[in-house]
TORVOVO-79589 format. One record per residue (C-alpha): residue number from 1; x, y, z; residue in one letter. Coordinates in Angstrom, 2 decimals, decimal comma. Each point is the difference from the previous one (the first is absolute). Layout:
BEGIN
[NUM [X Y Z] A];
...
This chain:
BEGIN
[1 [100,19 90,92 116,79] M];
[2 [0,47 -2,44 -2,86] K];
[3 [-1,68 0,35 -3,37] I];
[4 [-1,47 -2,94 -1,89] G];
[5 [-2,16 -0,36 -3,09] V];
[6 [-2,74 -2,31 -1,21] A];
[7 [1,21 -2,03 -2,96] Y];
[8 [-1,80 -2,58 -2,12] Y];
[9 [2,51 -2,36 -1,66] P];
[10 [-2,87 -2,10 -1,39] E];
[11 [-0,88 2,83 -2,40] R];
[12 [3,25 -0,11 -2,02] C];
[13 [3,03 -2,13 -0,90] N];
[14 [3,43 -0,63 1,48] F];
[15 [1,76 2,63 -2,11] E];
[16 [-2,44 2,68 1,15] Q];
[17 [0,60 -0,99 3,62] W];
[18 [3,68 0,79 -0,40] K];
[19 [-0,78 3,44 -1,42] I];
[20 [-2,52 0,78 2,75] D];
[21 [2,11 -1,38 2,86] Y];
[22 [2,91 2,14 -1,11] Q];
[23 [-2,22 3,09 0,05] K];
[24 [-1,40 -0,99 3,40] I];
[25 [3,52 -0,30 1,38] K];
[26 [1,11 3,31 -1,54] E];
[27 [-2,92 1,78 1,71] A];
[28 [1,18 -1,15 3,42] G];
[29 [-2,95 -2,32 0,46] I];
[30 [0,97 -2,94 2,19] T];
[31 [-2,98 -2,36 -0,18] T];
[32 [-2,54 -1,35 -2,47] I];
[33 [-3,44 -1,24 1,01] R];
[34 [-1,14 -2,79 -2,32] I];
[35 [-2,55 -2,76 -0,77] A];
[36 [-3,08 1,53 1,67] E];
[37 [-2,26 -0,66 -3,02] F];
[38 [1,87 -2,87 -1,66] A];
[39 [-2,07 -3,06 0,98] W];
[40 [-0,76 -1,05 -3,59] S];
[41 [3,70 0,18 -0,94] K];
[42 [1,04 -1,96 3,08] L];
[43 [-2,78 -2,60 -0,32] E];
[44 [-1,33 0,08 -3,58] P];
[45 [-1,75 -3,34 0,53] V];
[46 [-1,38 -1,23 3,29] R];
[47 [2,76 -1,68 1,99] G];
[48 [2,68 0,71 -2,64] E];
[49 [2,47 2,60 1,26] F];
[50 [2,35 1,90 -2,30] H];
[51 [2,82 1,55 2,02] W];
[52 [2,75 0,55 -2,56] S];
[53 [-0,94 3,56 -0,96] W];
[54 [-0,26 1,09 3,65] L];
[55 [3,26 -1,79 0,84] D];
[56 [1,73 1,83 -2,84] D];
[57 [-1,43 3,40 0,89] S];
[58 [1,08 -0,36 3,64] I];
[59 [3,47 -1,28 -0,96] R];
[60 [0,49 2,94 -2,36] L];
[61 [-1,19 2,44 2,67] A];
[62 [2,78 -1,31 2,25] V];
[63 [2,55 0,60 -2,75] E];
[64 [-1,08 3,65 -0,08] Y];
[65 [0,19 0,29 3,78] G];
[66 [-3,75 0,14 0,56] L];
[67 [-1,93 -1,51 2,89] D];
[68 [-3,41 -1,57 -0,55] V];
[69 [-3,33 0,22 1,82] I];
[70 [-2,00 -2,98 -1,22] L];
[71 [-3,77 0,27 -0,17] C];
[72 [-2,57 -2,79 0,11] T];
[73 [-2,20 0,25 -3,13] P];
[74 [-3,33 -0,98 1,57] T];
[75 [-1,76 3,28 -0,89] A];
[76 [-0,28 -1,20 -3,61] C];
[77 [-1,43 -3,52 -0,27] P];
[78 [0,83 -1,35 -3,48] P];
[79 [-2,53 -0,80 -2,70] N];
[80 [0,23 -3,75 0,52] W];
[81 [-1,08 0,44 3,62] L];
[82 [-2,81 2,47 -0,72] A];
[83 [-1,40 -2,16 -2,82] C];
[84 [0,59 -3,34 1,66] G];
[85 [-1,37 1,11 3,36] E];
[86 [-2,48 2,83 -0,71] P];
[87 [-1,09 -0,14 3,64] G];
[88 [3,17 1,88 0,96] I];
[89 [-1,38 3,11 -1,71] L];
[90 [-1,69 2,26 2,57] P];
[91 [-3,59 1,23 -0,01] L];
[92 [-0,77 3,67 0,50] N];
[93 [-2,83 1,51 2,04] E];
[94 [-2,44 -0,51 -2,90] K];
[95 [0,82 -3,68 -0,31] G];
[96 [1,96 0,51 -3,21] E];
[97 [3,06 -2,20 -0,40] R];
[98 [3,26 1,68 -0,88] M];
[99 [1,57 -1,12 -3,27] V];
[100 [3,62 -0,79 -0,82] F];
[101 [2,07 2,92 -1,24] G];
[102 [0,63 2,20 3,00] K];
[103 [2,12 -0,27 3,12] R];
[104 [-1,33 -1,46 3,24] Q];
[105 [-2,61 -2,12 -1,73] H];
[106 [0,00 -2,41 2,92] R];
[107 [-2,04 -0,98 3,04] C];
[108 [1,97 -0,32 3,23] Y];
[109 [-2,33 -2,75 1,27] N];
[110 [-0,03 -2,34 -2,99] T];
[111 [1,95 -3,23 0,55] K];
[112 [1,25 -0,31 -3,58] E];
[113 [1,55 3,46 0,04] Y];
[114 [1,52 -0,49 3,45] L];
[115 [1,49 -3,39 -0,98] D];
[116 [1,59 1,39 -3,16] C];
[117 [1,28 3,05 1,86] S];
[118 [1,65 -2,19 2,64] R];
[119 [1,70 -2,08 -2,68] K];
[120 [1,50 2,91 -1,97] I];
[121 [1,14 1,78 3,18] V];
[122 [1,55 -3,16 1,45] E];
[123 [1,74 -0,79 -3,29] A];
[124 [1,45 3,53 -0,18] M];
[125 [1,06 0,08 3,63] A];
[126 [1,61 -3,42 -0,20] K];
[127 [1,97 0,94 -3,12] R];
[128 [1,09 3,53 0,96] Y];
[129 [-0,28 0,12 3,78] G];
[130 [3,71 -0,55 0,66] K];
[131 [1,30 2,22 -2,80] R];
[132 [2,09 2,81 1,51] Q];
[133 [-0,93 2,46 -2,75] E];
[134 [-3,67 -0,21 1,10] I];
[135 [-0,10 2,65 2,74] I];
[136 [-3,76 0,00 0,57] G];
[137 [-3,38 -1,38 -1,01] W];
[138 [-3,14 1,88 -0,96] Q];
[139 [-3,23 -1,96 0,42] I];
[140 [-2,52 0,46 -2,82] D];
[141 [-0,81 3,56 -1,13] N];
[142 [-2,31 2,57 1,60] E];
[143 [-2,15 -2,54 1,80] L];
[144 [-3,66 0,99 -0,05] G];
[145 [0,53 2,48 -2,82] G];
[146 [-2,19 -0,60 -3,04] E];
[147 [-2,35 -2,48 1,69] R];
[148 [-0,42 0,73 3,67] Q];
[149 [-2,83 -2,31 0,93] R];
[150 [-1,31 -3,16 -1,66] C];
[151 [-3,63 -1,10 0,36] Y];
[152 [0,22 -3,54 -1,40] C];
[153 [-1,35 -3,17 1,65] S];
[154 [3,45 -0,91 1,36] N];
[155 [0,30 3,36 1,75] C];
[156 [-3,59 -0,28 1,19] E];
[157 [0,70 -3,36 1,64] K];
[158 [3,19 1,27 1,65] E];
[159 [-1,87 3,12 1,13] F];
[160 [-2,63 -2,15 1,68] Q];
[161 [2,76 -1,88 1,86] N];
[162 [1,58 3,32 0,94] F];
[163 [-3,27 1,16 1,56] L];
[164 [-0,59 -3,30 1,79] Y];
[165 [3,46 0,20 1,59] E];
[166 [-0,71 3,53 1,16] K];
[167 [-3,61 -0,18 1,19] Y];
[168 [-0,47 -3,68 0,87] G];
[169 [-3,81 0,14 0,01] R];
[170 [-2,19 1,36 -2,78] I];
[171 [-2,27 1,52 2,66] E];
[172 [2,96 2,03 1,25] E];
[173 [0,67 1,36 -3,49] L];
[174 [-3,68 0,80 -0,62] N];
[175 [-0,27 1,87 3,28] D];
[176 [3,20 2,03 -0,41] R];
[177 [-0,79 0,96 -3,59] W];
[178 [-3,61 0,96 0,73] G];
[179 [-1,34 -2,49 -2,54] N];
[180 [-3,51 0,00 1,45] A];
[181 [-0,51 3,21 -2,02] F];
[182 [-1,13 -0,69 -3,59] W];
[183 [-0,28 -3,72 0,94] S];
[184 [3,70 -0,50 -0,69] E];
[185 [0,52 -2,72 2,61] E];
[186 [2,15 -2,85 -1,31] Y];
[187 [-0,95 -3,61 0,72] Q];
[188 [3,61 -1,18 -0,04] G];
[189 [3,48 1,16 -1,00] F];
[190 [-0,32 -1,98 -3,25] E];
[191 [-2,84 2,32 -1,08] T];
[192 [2,15 3,14 0,13] I];
[193 [0,89 1,21 -3,48] K];
[194 [2,80 2,23 -1,20] A];
[195 [-1,34 3,59 -0,21] P];
[196 [-0,50 0,24 -3,75] H];
[197 [-1,22 3,30 -1,38] E];
[198 [-3,76 0,45 0,45] I];
[199 [-1,87 0,92 -3,17] D];
[200 [-3,28 1,87 0,41] G];
[201 [-1,94 3,13 -0,87] Q];
[202 [0,94 1,46 3,36] L];
[203 [3,70 -0,14 0,68] K];
[204 [0,54 -2,32 2,95] L];
[205 [2,98 -1,37 1,86] K];
[206 [0,72 -3,01 2,15] H];
[207 [0,07 0,01 3,78] N];
[208 [3,12 2,04 0,90] P];
[209 [1,00 -2,66 2,54] S];
[210 [0,05 -2,62 -2,75] L];
[211 [1,98 2,32 -2,26] E];
[212 [2,65 0,82 2,59] L];
[213 [0,52 -3,65 0,87] E];
[214 [0,37 -0,84 -3,70] F];
[215 [2,63 2,72 -0,41] W];
[216 [1,85 -1,38 3,04] R];
[217 [-0,23 -3,51 -1,41] F];
[218 [1,26 1,11 -3,42] S];
[219 [2,96 1,79 1,55] S];
[220 [0,82 -3,07 2,10] R];
[221 [-0,10 -2,19 -3,12] S];
[222 [2,64 2,17 -1,65] I];
[223 [2,14 0,08 3,15] V];
[224 [-0,09 -3,80 0,27] R];
[225 [0,95 -0,38 -3,66] F];
[226 [3,03 2,22 0,56] C];
[227 [0,98 -1,82 3,19] E];
[228 [-0,22 -3,34 -1,82] M];
[229 [2,58 1,19 -2,53] Q];
[230 [2,29 1,45 2,66] A];
[231 [-0,01 -3,29 1,88] E];
[232 [1,01 -1,92 -3,13] I];
[233 [2,79 2,43 -0,93] I];
[234 [1,50 -0,11 3,48] R];
[235 [0,46 -3,76 -0,23] K];
[236 [2,69 0,64 -2,61] Y];
[237 [1,18 3,59 0,44] S];
[238 [1,30 2,19 2,82] Q];
[239 [-0,20 3,40 -1,73] V];
[240 [-2,67 2,68 0,45] L];
[241 [-3,56 -0,81 -1,03] V];
[242 [-2,48 2,80 -0,69] T];
[243 [-2,78 0,99 -2,37] T];
[244 [-1,13 3,21 -1,65] N];
[245 [-3,31 1,61 0,81] T];
[246 [-1,90 2,77 -1,74] D];
[247 [-0,42 3,51 1,28] S];
[248 [-3,44 0,56 1,52] F];
[249 [-1,13 1,99 -3,04] A];
[250 [-0,91 -3,41 -1,42] W];
[251 [-1,82 -1,08 3,13] G];
[252 [1,24 -1,25 3,38] D];
[253 [-1,85 -3,30 -0,39] C];
[254 [2,79 -2,00 1,63] V];
[255 [1,02 0,57 3,60] N];
[256 [3,67 0,56 -0,81] I];
[257 [1,01 -0,07 3,66] Y];
[258 [-1,18 -3,62 0,08] E];
[259 [1,46 -0,62 -3,46] L];
[260 [3,55 0,90 1,08] F];
[261 [-0,08 -1,56 3,47] K];
[262 [1,80 -3,16 -1,15] K];
[263 [2,15 1,70 -2,64] L];
[264 [3,45 1,45 0,62] D];
[265 [-0,29 3,56 -1,24] I];
[266 [-2,68 2,50 -1,06] G];
[267 [-0,59 0,51 -3,73] G];
[268 [-2,09 2,51 -1,95] M];
[269 [-0,61 1,02 -3,64] D];
[270 [-0,36 3,73 -0,53] L];
[271 [-0,40 2,30 -2,98] Y];
[272 [-0,09 3,59 1,22] S];
[273 [1,72 3,36 -0,32] E];
[274 [-1,69 1,48 3,08] D];
[275 [2,51 0,37 2,90] P];
[276 [-2,72 -0,40 2,63] C];
[277 [-1,38 -3,17 -1,58] E];
[278 [3,51 -1,44 -0,34] I];
[279 [0,70 0,74 3,68] A];
[280 [-3,37 -1,50 1,01] F];
[281 [0,66 -3,35 -1,66] Y];
[282 [3,62 -0,05 1,13] A];
[283 [-1,05 0,54 3,64] D];
[284 [-2,88 -2,46 -0,29] L];
[285 [2,11 -2,76 -1,59] T];
[286 [2,82 0,56 2,48] R];
[287 [-2,42 -0,62 2,86] C];
[288 [-1,19 -3,37 -1,32] L];
[289 [2,97 -1,69 1,66] K];
[290 [1,50 0,62 3,44] N];
[291 [3,42 0,22 -1,63] S];
[292 [-1,11 3,07 -1,97] G];
[293 [1,55 -1,48 -3,13] R];
[294 [-1,76 0,39 -3,34] F];
[295 [0,44 -0,10 -3,77] Y];
[296 [-1,80 1,79 -2,83] M];
[297 [-0,49 -3,01 -2,26] M];
[298 [-1,32 2,07 -2,91] E];
[299 [0,50 3,67 -0,60] Y];
[300 [-0,89 1,87 -3,19] G];
[301 [2,71 1,48 -2,21] V];
[302 [-2,01 2,59 -1,95] A];
[303 [0,26 2,90 2,44] S];
[304 [2,16 3,03 -0,81] H];
[305 [0,77 0,22 3,73] T];
[306 [1,17 -3,59 0,42] L];
[307 [3,36 1,16 1,39] D];
[308 [-1,73 1,85 2,85] R];
[309 [-2,46 -2,83 0,61] E];
[310 [2,76 -2,57 0,42] L];
[311 [1,79 2,32 2,42] A];
[312 [-3,25 0,35 1,99] D];
[313 [-0,38 -3,78 0,18] L];
[314 [3,57 -0,39 1,20] S];
[315 [-0,54 2,57 2,74] L];
[316 [-3,15 -1,90 1,00] S];
[317 [2,03 -3,10 0,75] G];
[318 [-0,65 -1,97 -3,19] C];
[319 [2,76 -2,55 -0,60] E];
[320 [-0,80 -0,97 -3,58] F];
[321 [-2,03 1,43 -2,89] V];
[322 [-0,83 -2,17 -3,01] S];
[323 [-0,85 2,26 -2,92] L];
[324 [-2,69 -1,07 -2,44] F];
[325 [1,37 -0,74 -2,50] K];
[326 [3,09 -0,32 -2,24] M];
[327 [-1,66 -0,38 -3,40] N];
[328 [-3,42 1,24 -1,12] P];
[329 [-2,19 -2,62 -1,66] F];
[330 [-1,04 0,42 -3,65] P];
[331 [-2,81 -2,51 0,51] W];
[332 [-2,35 -1,40 2,63] G];
[333 [-2,14 1,57 2,69] Q];
[334 [2,77 2,33 1,17] E];
[335 [1,16 1,06 -3,44] Q];
[336 [1,61 3,41 -0,23] G];
[337 [0,45 0,43 3,76] Y];
[338 [3,16 1,83 0,93] N];
[339 [3,34 -1,67 0,60] G];
[340 [3,55 1,15 0,73] L];
[341 [0,64 -0,64 -3,68] L];
[342 [-2,13 1,34 -2,82] S];
[343 [-1,99 -2,23 -2,34] M];
[344 [2,99 -0,09 -2,35] S];
[345 [2,38 -0,92 2,83] G];
[346 [1,58 3,41 0,44] R];
[347 [0,67 1,49 3,45] P];
[348 [-2,65 2,29 1,46] T];
[349 [0,62 3,10 2,09] T];
[350 [-0,46 -1,97 3,22] N];
[351 [2,36 -2,74 -1,16] Y];
[352 [2,64 2,65 -0,63] N];
[353 [-0,73 1,50 3,42] M];
[354 [0,72 -3,35 1,65] L];
[355 [3,12 -0,47 -2,08] K];
[356 [1,27 3,47 0,90] D];
[357 [-0,54 -0,73 3,68] K];
[358 [2,08 -3,13 -0,32] K];
[359 [2,79 1,72 -1,96] N];
[360 [0,10 2,85 2,53] Q];
[361 [0,21 -2,58 2,80] N];
[362 [-2,89 1,83 1,69] S];
[363 [-0,83 -1,28 3,49] C];
[364 [-3,45 1,62 0,03] E];
[365 [-1,78 -3,37 -0,07] W];
[366 [2,77 -2,14 1,44] K];
[367 [-0,30 0,90 3,66] E];
[368 [-3,48 -0,29 1,40] T];
[369 [-0,78 2,45 2,79] K];
[370 [-0,81 -1,78 3,24] E];
[371 [-3,52 0,83 1,15] I];
[372 [-0,43 0,45 3,71] G];
[373 [-3,12 -0,59 2,04] Q];
[374 [-2,83 2,01 -1,48] L];
[375 [-2,13 1,91 2,50] K];
[376 [-3,31 -0,14 -1,89] I];
[377 [-1,81 -3,22 -0,90] G];
[378 [-3,09 -0,45 -2,20] I];
[379 [-2,20 -3,02 0,65] Y];
[380 [-1,17 -1,65 -3,24] Y];
[381 [-3,06 -2,27 0,24] S];
[382 [-0,74 -2,25 -2,98] F];
[383 [-3,33 -1,00 1,54] D];
[384 [-1,04 3,66 0,18] S];
[385 [1,20 0,63 -3,53] S];
[386 [-2,02 -2,91 -1,34] W];
[387 [-3,05 1,10 1,99] S];
[388 [0,08 3,39 -1,73] F];
[389 [0,35 -1,55 -3,45] S];
[390 [-2,84 -2,44 0,65] I];
[391 [-2,27 2,83 1,18] A];
[392 [0,67 2,08 -3,11] N];
[393 [-3,09 0,25 -2,23] W];
[394 [1,63 1,62 -3,00] E];
[395 [-0,47 -1,75 -3,33] E];
[396 [3,75 -0,50 -0,31] K];
[397 [1,33 -1,07 3,36] Q];
[398 [2,80 2,19 1,31] D];
[399 [2,71 -2,50 0,80] R];
[400 [1,85 2,12 2,49] W];
[401 [-2,27 2,40 1,85] I];
[402 [1,72 -0,59 3,33] Y];
[403 [3,55 -0,33 -1,38] A];
[404 [-0,34 3,22 -1,97] K];
[405 [-1,12 1,83 3,13] Y];
[406 [2,98 -1,33 1,96] I];
[407 [2,43 1,00 -2,75] L];
[408 [-1,35 3,42 -0,94] E];
[409 [-1,57 1,31 3,20] K];
[410 [1,92 -1,63 2,85] V];
[411 [3,47 -0,93 -1,23] Y];
[412 [0,02 2,98 -2,37] G];
[413 [-0,54 2,41 2,88] S];
[414 [3,04 -1,45 1,80] I];
[415 [2,19 0,00 -3,10] Y];
[416 [-0,87 3,63 -0,67] E];
[417 [1,64 0,99 3,29] T];
[418 [3,25 -1,73 -0,94] G];
[419 [-0,64 -2,99 2,28] A];
[420 [-0,52 -3,67 -0,73] R];
[421 [-2,13 -2,70 1,61] A];
[422 [0,13 -3,68 0,72] G];
[423 [-2,90 -2,40 -0,55] F];
[424 [-1,63 -2,44 2,38] L];
[425 [-2,17 -2,95 -1,00] F];
[426 [-0,33 -1,77 3,33] D];
[427 [-0,63 1,07 3,59] A];
[428 [3,33 -1,52 1,06] E];
[429 [1,89 2,55 -2,11] Q];
[430 [-1,15 3,07 1,96] I];
[431 [2,92 0,15 2,42] N];
[432 [2,83 2,32 -0,99] G];
[433 [-2,01 2,88 -1,43] Y];
[434 [-0,76 3,30 1,70] D];
[435 [-3,10 0,75 -2,06] T];
[436 [-2,43 -2,42 -1,63] I];
[437 [-2,50 1,03 -2,68] L];
[438 [-3,03 -2,27 -0,41] V];
[439 [-2,10 1,46 -2,84] P];
[440 [-3,34 -1,44 -1,19] R];
[441 [0,52 -3,24 1,94] N];
[442 [-3,66 -1,02 0,02] V];
[443 [0,44 -3,72 0,77] I];
[444 [0,32 -0,80 3,70] Y];
[445 [3,11 -1,86 1,09] N];
[446 [0,17 -0,97 3,67] E];
[447 [3,79 -0,39 0,05] A];
[448 [0,43 3,40 -1,66] L];
[449 [-2,42 1,64 2,44] E];
[450 [1,95 -1,34 2,99] E];
[451 [3,34 0,99 -1,55] A];
[452 [-1,17 3,56 -0,71] L];
[453 [-1,26 0,46 3,56] V];
[454 [3,34 -1,19 1,41] R];
[455 [1,90 2,14 -2,49] F];
[456 [-1,78 3,22 1,02] V];
[457 [0,04 -0,85 3,70] E];
[458 [3,79 -0,42 -0,20] D];
[459 [0,44 3,44 -1,57] G];
[460 [-0,67 -0,52 -3,70] G];
[461 [-1,90 2,38 -2,27] N];
[462 [-2,95 -1,33 -1,99] L];
[463 [-1,78 1,75 -2,86] I];
[464 [-3,00 -1,85 -1,39] T];
[465 [-3,28 0,73 -1,76] T];
[466 [-3,56 0,04 1,29] E];
[467 [-0,83 -3,31 -1,74] D];
[468 [2,47 -2,05 2,03] L];
[469 [-1,36 -3,51 0,70] F];
[470 [-3,56 0,70 -1,15] I];
[471 [-0,31 -3,53 -1,47] K];
[472 [0,81 -3,39 1,46] N];
[473 [2,19 -2,65 -1,64] I];
[474 [-3,04 -1,30 -1,92] D];
[475 [-0,42 3,37 -1,78] N];
[476 [-3,12 0,70 2,07] V];
[477 [-0,60 3,40 1,60] Y];
[478 [0,44 0,00 3,77] L];
[479 [-2,97 1,18 2,05] T];
[480 [2,09 0,92 3,03] D];
[481 [3,38 1,68 0,22] T];
[482 [3,17 -1,99 0,77] P];
[483 [1,59 0,41 3,43] A];
[484 [2,76 2,24 -1,39] C];
[485 [-2,56 2,75 -0,66] Y];
[486 [-0,21 0,50 3,77] I];
[487 [3,72 -0,05 0,72] S];
[488 [1,35 1,67 -3,14] L];
[489 [-2,89 2,30 -0,99] F];
[490 [-1,48 0,58 3,47] N];
[491 [-3,44 -0,92 -1,35] K];
[492 [-2,26 -1,61 2,59] T];
[493 [-3,30 0,14 -1,88] D];
[494 [0,72 -3,21 -1,96] H];
[495 [-0,93 1,57 -3,32] I];
[496 [2,17 0,76 -2,98] F];
[497 [0,95 3,50 -1,00] L];
[498 [-3,06 1,73 -1,50] P];
[499 [-0,13 0,27 -3,76] E];
[500 [-0,54 3,76 -0,34] I];
[501 [1,57 2,78 -2,02] D];
[502 [3,20 0,89 1,81] W];
[503 [0,49 3,00 -2,30] K];
[504 [3,62 1,15 0,25] D];
[505 [0,85 -2,05 3,04] E];
[506 [2,42 -2,77 -0,95] S];
[507 [1,00 -1,01 3,55] V];
[508 [-3,07 -1,33 1,81] L];
[509 [1,58 -1,24 3,22] I];
[510 [3,17 0,87 1,90] K];
[511 [0,54 -2,20 3,01] N];
[512 [2,72 -1,22 2,32] T];
[513 [0,18 -3,50 1,41] F];
[514 [2,75 -1,18 2,31] G];
[515 [3,17 1,67 -1,24] N];
[516 [-1,14 0,30 -3,60] G];
[517 [-2,28 2,01 -2,26] R];
[518 [-2,81 -0,85 -2,39] V];
[519 [-1,34 2,16 -2,82] W];
[520 [-3,00 -1,03 -2,09] V];
[521 [-0,52 1,46 -3,48] L];
[522 [-3,13 -0,05 -2,12] K];
[523 [-0,03 -2,93 -2,41] H];
[524 [0,20 2,33 -3,01] S];
[525 [3,12 1,82 1,24] A];
[526 [2,19 0,98 -2,94] D];
[527 [3,78 0,31 -0,21] A];
[528 [-0,03 3,52 1,40] E];
[529 [-2,12 -1,13 2,95] D];
[530 [2,44 -2,80 0,77] W];
[531 [2,95 2,35 -0,31] K];
[532 [-1,55 2,56 2,34] K];
[533 [-0,93 -2,69 2,52] A];
[534 [3,53 -1,38 0,14] M];
[535 [1,51 3,47 0,25] E];
[536 [-2,48 0,89 2,74] G];
[537 [0,75 -3,16 1,93] L];
[538 [3,74 0,57 -0,48] A];
[539 [-0,36 3,40 1,67] N];
[540 [-1,41 -1,63 3,12] T];
[541 [2,73 -2,61 0,53] C];
[542 [3,65 -0,60 -0,72] N];
[543 [0,07 -3,43 -1,55] N];
[544 [-1,49 0,68 -3,44] I];
[545 [2,53 0,80 -2,70] V];
[546 [-1,47 1,24 -3,26] L];
[547 [3,27 0,84 -1,72] K];
[548 [3,32 -1,73 -0,56] D];
[549 [-1,73 -3,27 0,86] N];
[550 [2,58 -2,10 -1,82] L];
């Protein structure tokens, strides 16, 4: 596993670069990741590109034997763009327009922002695409981070087109969403508004079908923006193209399986000291691509257990970790955050740890352990996750109700046994596992239903929860059970599992179908319930391995 570091040459002068590059080299760091926030330095005036400082910083990096991952700077639109084209600034749920001065102050559906983004990306790719020292590209930074959904008129218009393409007839949409209730029937797609926050004495929310479609649309807008950049870069460059996405603690507002479909390698930003959380995101990011390849594009340097954490990432199959960052900032929004160097430029404990590893010629991170086929797979549904968040009535919306449950209750129960799990995001990925866990998957998916039935019939083990497929794809509760309830659950009464107090019973159904087995847990099953269920199922068959799963 190679170690890199985020570096910001735009923050200091040439002489400081030489000092920092020498220290980077001495620490055994092989790669710098640069330019992700440097739009205003690269294009200080619209259409006027200043490349000399970036040329010099890359040339000097080569002299010190460092490779470069070059980032597109589109997460930080410069002041001239925000002031000259205020329409690029997104609107929040309350209709308030974001102001200049933060990252991600941009709307993914505004022509002016998209045009300027294309121009800066194309100019960078054309200039640096053939440079051998550029070993990879990072698109933007933490797409969908600070501003996850925009509610402006541009997004509203694109959302209307999105719905027209999907439903075709407004009568079809009205019928499927149940808009006859509360007289919510739309007269045409052009009358559908973005679901701004509703202000009233009684707290109210929009139709959950409208909300879920808007979340889907917003995710698709981000995915298309990323794909647009990847397509431009590949016209000029043959090296790996990826991006970096946030951990779900900040919200899983972007379907990252879709986000990485047309990229070359999985990428994640993570700041954690918890071994289980580190393993969770390593396994999840690894499963974004069929190749199993992934990078940690940002990883915090403040932990006193960084040595152990890097070893854990290496054993998880991570090929590259980019530490954040080399120098702490004395100014700006991230002032005082930790770096490998102190504020005065002196080495920190973790810098010295890296340097000692290099001097000892340690191979602890150099040879990544090959991960074999994992036996246990967890199905992750972004639609279901968004449905839970939309349904939440708390004053401050919990951004990761579903994701937190998957991490702490489901994956955590596996990790506690010494095993690991893979992740599935699509019905086509089911083959190859012995046991599939489908927790809290409330949104019906016909392809997934058919794949699960075939999987169990062919000898697979399925553990799910009582709320499986209780809503249709429109986020509307089903009034009759899906066909799989008969085959998998042996329920012929066409009603869902009764909502009663199950007391201490965590396993509600144990059934066999074909050559496989199905266990159904209560929807509130905790980590101990999941652990006991998997151990109990393991005792009844030979193809579940709960230990030494790597």
